[in-house]
N, C-alpha and C positions, 0 to 999 in steps of 0.2 A: 201647623200641627201635623198636617199630613206628611210632610217631608220627614219629620222625626219618626213617625210611625213606620215609614218605609225602611228606615235604617235598622232599627231593632225594636222588638216588642218591649212594652213597659215592664212586664214581669215575665218570669220564666213560667212555662206551663207546669201544672202540678206534676209532681213525681219526677222532675227533671234535675234533681240534685246530683245525679251521676253524669250529667251531660258533658261537663268539662273533662272529667276523667275518661269518658268514652272517646271523646275527640282526641285527647292526648294519646290514648292507647292506639287509636287508628293511625295517628301521625308517626308513632314509633315504628310502624311497618317500614317507613322510609329508611330508618337507621338500621334496623335488623337485617333487611334484605341487602342494603348497601354494604354491610359488613361482611357479606359472603363474597368477598372479592380479593382484596389485597393480600391477605394472609394465605389464601388458598391457591394462588397462581402456581407455585412450585408443585404442590400436591396434585393438582389437576393435570399439569404437564406430564408428570410421571405416570399417573394412573391411566391417562388416555393416549399416551404414546406420542405426544406432540412436543415441540420445542417450547421453551419458556416464552420466546417471542410470539409464537403462534397462540399460546395460552393467554397472552395479554389481550387478545380479542374478546375475551369474556368481560373485560372492563370496557373496551372500546364500544362494542355493540350495545351494551347496557347504557352507556353514556349517550350514544347517538340517538337511541329511541327515547331516552329521557328528555333530551334537548328538544325533540320534536313534540313529544306528548305534553310537556309541561305547559306551554302557552295555550295549547288547544284545551286542556283540562281546565286551565284558569278561566278561559273565556266561557266554557260551558258551565263553570261554577257560578257565573254571574246570572245564569238562567234560573228557572223555577224549580228544577228537579235536582237539587244538590245531593240529597240523600241517595237517590237512585244512582246518580253518577258515581258516588263514592262506593256503593256496593258493587257496581259493574267493574270498576277499576280494581277493587280488591279481589274480585273473582278472577279477573285476568291475571293478576299477579300470582294468585294461588295456582292457577293453571301453569304459569311459567315456572313456579317453584317445583311443581310435581314433574314437569317435563325435564328440568335440569337434574333433579334427583335421580330419575329413572333412565336418563339418556344413554343409549347403547353406544353412540358415537359422539365425537366432539362437535360435528355439525348439528346434530339434534340438540346437544347441550347449549349451543349458541342460540338456538331458537328459544329455549327456555329463558336464557339470560335476556334476550330481546324483549320478551313479554314482561319480564320483571322490571324493565325500564320505566314502566308507568308509575313506579314508586316515587319518582321525582316530582310528580304532579299532585301527590296526595296532600301535601301541606296546604296548597292553595285551596283545595276543596274543603278541608277541615276549617280553614280560616273563614271561608265564605259561610259555612254552617255556624261558626261561632258568632259572626256578625249578625246572622239571621236570628238565632235563638237565645243567645246569652244576654241577660240584662242584669243590672243597668249598663249603660254604655261604658262606664269606667271599668266594670268587671270584664266586659267584652274586650276592652283594650289590653288588659293584663293577660287575658286568655290568648289573644292573638300573639302576644310576645312569647308566652310560654310554649305555644305550639311550634313556633319557629326554633326556639332553643332546644326543644325535645329532639331535634335531629342530632345536634352535637352530643346531647346527653345520652341518647340511644346508641351512638357510635361507641362511646366509652363502655357501654354494657355489651353491645353486640360483638365487639372484637374478642373480649375474653371468652364469651360463650362459644364463638366460632373456633377459637384456639383449643378450648377444652374438648369439644366434640370431634374436631379433626384430629386432635392428638390421641384420643381414646379409640376412635373408630376410623372413618375416612370422610372425604369431602361430601359423599352422598348423604350421610347422616346430618351434616350441617344444613343441606338444602331441604331435607325432610323436616328438620326443626323449623326452618323458615316457613314451610308450608303449614305446619301446625300453628305457628304464631299467627299467620294471616287468616287461617280458619277461625281462630278465636276472635280476631278483630272483626271479621264478618258477622259473627254471632253477636258481638257487643253492639255494633252499629245497628244491626237489624232490630235488636231488642230495645235500645235506649234512645237512639236518635229519632226525633219526631218524623212521622211519615208525611205530614202535610206539605203540599207544594207551596212555594213562595209566589203567590199570585201577584205580588207587587213588583216582582222582578221584570225586567224588560224582556219583551218577546220580539227580538229583531232577527233578521236573517243572519245565518252564520257566514262568516267571511272565509269561504273555502279557498279562494285565490290567495288571500293573505296567509292562511295556514300553510298552504303548499309552498309558497315562496319562502316563508320564514323557516319552515321545517327543513326544506332542501338547503337553504342557505346556512343554517346552523349545523346541519349534518355535514355539509361539505367543509365548513370551517373546523369543526371538531375532528373530522377525519384527517385533515391536513395536520392539525396540531398533534393528534394522538399518534399518527404514523410517520410524521416527518423525520423522527430520529431513525426509524427503520428504513424508510425509503430513500432518505437523503434529503436535506432541506432544499437542495437545488435540483432535485430530480423532477422529471416531467409530471409524475403523479402528484407530488406535493405542490408544485407551482400551479398545476391545473386546478387542484382542490381550492387553493386560496383565491385564484382569479375567479373561479366559478362562485365561491362564497361571496366575494365582493359584489359581483354582478347581481346575484340573486337577492342579497340583502338590500342593495340600492333599489332594486325593483320593488321589494317589499315596502320600503319606506315610502316610495312614490305612490304605490298602490294604497297604502294606509292613509296617506294625507288626502287622497281623492275619494276614499270610500266613506259613505255615510255612517256605517256601522263596522269599523275595522276590528280585526282580532285584538289588537292592542291600540289604545288611544295614544298615539305618539305625542300629541300636544300636552298630555298630562305629564309625560316624562321630562318636559322642560321646566316644570315647577321645581323650585329650589330644593325642598326637602326630599322629593322623589328622586331627583338627579343625584343628590348627595348619598342617599341610601344605595342607589344602583352602582355608582362608582366605587363606593366602599365594598360592595358585595364582590366585585371583580377582584380588587386588590387583596382583600383579606381571604377570599376563597383560594386564590393561588398560593398565598403564603401559608395558609393552614395545610393545604395538601402537601406542599414541600416538606413541612415539618413532620407531618404524620408519616409520610412514606419513608423518609430518611431515618426517622426514629425507629420505625418498624424494621428497617434493614439493619441498622446498627444493633438492635436487640437480638437479631437472629444470626448475625455474622459471627464466624469463629474467632476465638481470641487471637489466633495467629495473624489476623489483619492489623493488629495493634489498636483497633478501636472497637472491635466486636465484643459483645457481652455474652454471646454463645448461649442464648436461651432457646430451649426447644419450642416448637409451635404451641405446645400445651400451655406454656407460661408466657409466650411472646404477646398474646392477646391482652394480658393483664397490664401491659405497658400503657394501654390506652384508657385504663380505668380512671386515673386521675383527671383525664379530660372530661369524663362524665361528672365526676364530683365537682370539678371547677365550674362547669357550665350550669349545673343544677344550683349550686350555691350562689352563683352570680345572678341567676334568674330570680331566686327567692329574695336576694338583697335588693334587686332592682324594684321588685314589687313593693318592698317596704319603703323605699326611698323615692318612689315615683312622684310623689307630691312635693319633693324637695329638690330633685335634680331634673333638669330639662332633658328631653330625649336627645337633643342635639349634643349635649355634653357627654352622653353615654358613648357615642361613637369614638371620640378621641380617647376617652378613658379605656375602652376596650382595645383600641388599636395600640395604646401605650403598653398595656399588659402583654399583648402579643409581641410587641417589639422587645420587651424585656425577655420573653420566652425565647425569641429568635436569637438574641444576643447571647443568652446563657448557653443554648445548644451549640452555637457557633464556636464558643471558646471552651466549653466543658460538656463532653458527651461520651466519655469513655467509662463512666460509672453508672450503675443502674439508678441511683438516687438522683443523678443529674438529669437523666431522661425523664424520670417521673416528675421531677419539679418542673421541667419544661412543659410537660403535658398538662400539669395542673394550671400553670400560667396561661397556656393556650386556651384551656377550658374557661377560665375566668374571663379572658378577653373576648372570646367568641360568645360566651353567654351574655355579656353586656352588650356587645354589638348586635347580635342577632335579635336581642329583645327590643332594640331601638329601631332597627330597619323597618320591619312591618308596621310598627306603630306610627312611624313617621309617614309612611305611605298611606296608612288607613285614615289619618286625619287630614290628608291633603287631597284625597280623591272622593268621589261620590260612591255610594254603596254599589251602584251599577258597574263601576269600573274597578272595584276592589280586587276581584278574583284575577282579572287579567293583569293588573298592575303588580300584584304580589307574585304571580306566576312568572312575570318577566324578571323580577328580582331573583327568583329561584334559577331562572335560565342563566342569568349573569353569574350567579355563584357557580353553576355548572361549568360555564366557560372559564371562569377563573380557576377552577379545579383542573380543567384540561390544560390550561396554560402552565399550571404548576407541574402537571404530569410531564408535559413536553420538556420543560426546563430541566426537571430532574433526570429524565431519560437522556437528554442531550449531554448534560455535564458528566453524568456517570459513564456514558459511552466513550467519552474522550479520556477517561481516567480509570481504565480497567487494568488490574494486575494480571499476572500470568495464572493465578488461581481462580480467575473469573469473578473475583470480588472487586468492588471499587477500591481504589487506593485511598489512603488517608487524605491526600490532597483533594481528591474528588468529593469526599464526604464534607470536608471543611468548606470547599467552594460552594457546594449546594446549600449547606446551612447558612453560609454568608449571604447568598442571594435571597433566601427567605427572610433573613433578618433585615437586610437593606430594603426589601419590598415593604415589610411591615413599617419600617422607619419612614419611608416615603409617604405611605398612607397616613401615618400618625402626624407627620409634619403638615401635610395638606389639611387634615381635619383641624389641627390646632390653629393654624393660620385662619381658616374659615371661621372658627369659633371666636377668635380674638377680633377679627374684622367686624363680625356681627355685633359683638358687645360694644365696640367703639362707635358703631353707627347708632345704637340705641342711646 
């Protein structure tokens, strides 16, 4: 009986009917702040007098800090002070939003973007809070799935808002809006989330050595992936970054296997369902980012390129709206069918939808309705997959390991997104026209890579499902 009590309370505290909406609202900060990136790179380059290549550092530094902060926040979320951790993180993100909005120079702006990198760890903290406070366990499970899907749903909302604000005013107003949203999230969390500490949580020493090795290793890896196309894949800087990443990550694995209380329990990652969720996170994360980035580029490219739709930034953000509709709809459908469809089945279903989206965009992307349909299918696929991944992990690990295990899944999605970024940049760099826009061949090749990657993930998941059924 005691072990069940440690996982979740039997009933929700009085007056906590708004607990799940409050956690979802806090999780949306990840999507809203993340959307202050891709669409704004050209605007920030123009306003701050830097090249587009230099302006890309606003994405790189945000990603680097996020990769380091996510596993640390996930491990801390396993401790007793989950609400306090969430409030501190939201406060730092708020500070970063204010710094970015008021930055007089690009260097100061990068400091703000670095502080905003903590958004990547918000999901793991909200999931830990849901596991702690939401009852019964079946409702906690659907809440965890919904929190993860909220990232994709929020992106579909955040991009249109960013485009509207940047189109009517300038990029600074978009970051002020981000600061306002985070401020309201802080107020909601402080008002609704219970303040009681989780005394049943483990009180073990923090693995500073593991956090340092993992953070430096991931940072070096993502630096090489993000800047490889700019530095050259065979340059000294890129090769050094990859070699350094390999050495640091190997050292982290060895340290984690020898430490009594590691940052992430690597032995848990060998469990079938956890491993399945993590491998899917990498592949689909890369494929999704390829699709989003190229679709955004096609939407804003001039008609003279033969593929461009020539939408102004005001309307370009709305291209991502079907992504939000699809992910939200898929999440609601998953909740209704959760008792009829196994979680393992949702992964190949989601990957199959994303494969359909990738193939559609590969062969048809010159009309607006084609892009919108592709984004809708991407949303349906990611909504299904993202709902299954944390639920698979949650039922395979103990409550003490949930935060770190889910946060590692988030890190792998970030790495997958970085791989998608690097692939996109490399292919487009080799297929640039004289007008500085990618050629039609470059666009087709990038869409093809995204579709084939989705297809490989789908095939692997399908084979895994069929093998398991035959064994049963």
